[in-house]
C-alpha positions as a Markdown table, in Angstrom:
| # | Residue | x | y | z |
|---|---|---|---|---|
| 1 | Met | 114.0 | 91.1 | 88.7 |
| 2 | Ile | 112.7 | 93.4 | 91.4 |
| 3 | Gln | 111.5 | 95.9 | 88.8 |
| 4 | Leu | 109.5 | 93.1 | 87.1 |
| 5 | Leu | 107.8 | 92.1 | 90.4 |
| 6 | Leu | 107.0 | 95.8 | 91.1 |
| 7 | Val | 105.5 | 96.3 | 87.7 |
| 8 | Leu | 103.5 | 93.0 | 88.0 |
| 9 | Ala | 102.2 | 94.1 | 91.5 |
| 10 | Val | 101.1 | 97.5 | 90.2 |
| 11 | Gly | 99.4 | 95.9 | 87.2 |
| 12 | Val | 97.5 | 93.5 | 89.4 |
| 13 | Leu | 96.3 | 96.3 | 91.7 |
| 14 | Ile | 95.2 | 98.4 | 88.8 |
| 15 | Gly | 93.5 | 95.5 | 87.0 |
| 16 | Trp | 91.9 | 94.3 | 90.2 |
| 17 | Asn | 90.3 | 97.7 | 91.0 |
| 18 | Trp | 89.0 | 98.8 | 87.6 |
| 19 | Ala | 85.5 | 98.1 | 86.5 |
| 20 | Gln | 85.2 | 94.4 | 85.8 |
| 21 | Pro | 82.9 | 92.3 | 83.6 |
| 22 | Leu | 80.7 | 89.8 | 85.3 |
| 23 | Trp | 82.9 | 86.8 | 84.5 |
| 24 | Ala | 85.9 | 88.6 | 86.0 |
| 25 | Arg | 84.0 | 89.3 | 89.2 |
| 26 | Arg | 83.1 | 85.6 | 89.5 |
| 27 | Ile | 86.7 | 84.6 | 89.1 |
| 28 | Gln | 87.8 | 87.2 | 91.6 |
| 29 | Ala | 85.2 | 86.0 | 94.1 |
| 30 | Arg | 86.3 | 82.3 | 93.7 |
| 31 | Leu | 90.0 | 83.3 | 94.3 |
| 32 | Val | 89.2 | 85.4 | 97.3 |
| 33 | Asn | 87.0 | 82.6 | 98.8 |
| 34 | Leu | 89.8 | 80.1 | 98.1 |
| 35 | Ile | 92.3 | 82.2 | 100.0 |
| 36 | Asn | 89.9 | 83.4 | 102.7 |
| 37 | Pro | 86.8 | 81.1 | 103.0 |
| 38 | Pro | 83.6 | 82.4 | 104.6 |
| 39 | Pro | 83.3 | 81.8 | 108.4 |
| 40 | Asp | 80.8 | 79.0 | 108.0 |
| 41 | Lys | 83.2 | 77.0 | 105.7 |
| 42 | Arg | 86.2 | 77.2 | 108.0 |
| 43 | Asp | 87.3 | 74.2 | 110.1 |
């Protein structure tokens, strides 16, 4: 189980940092903004 999580985490890091197509950058930006909204959108 731990090995699966480790492989998944490494895969996410590799996939997140490789050159991305435009649609993947848009999805990444949406996810990052969902997790950490810009300062003007915070309550």
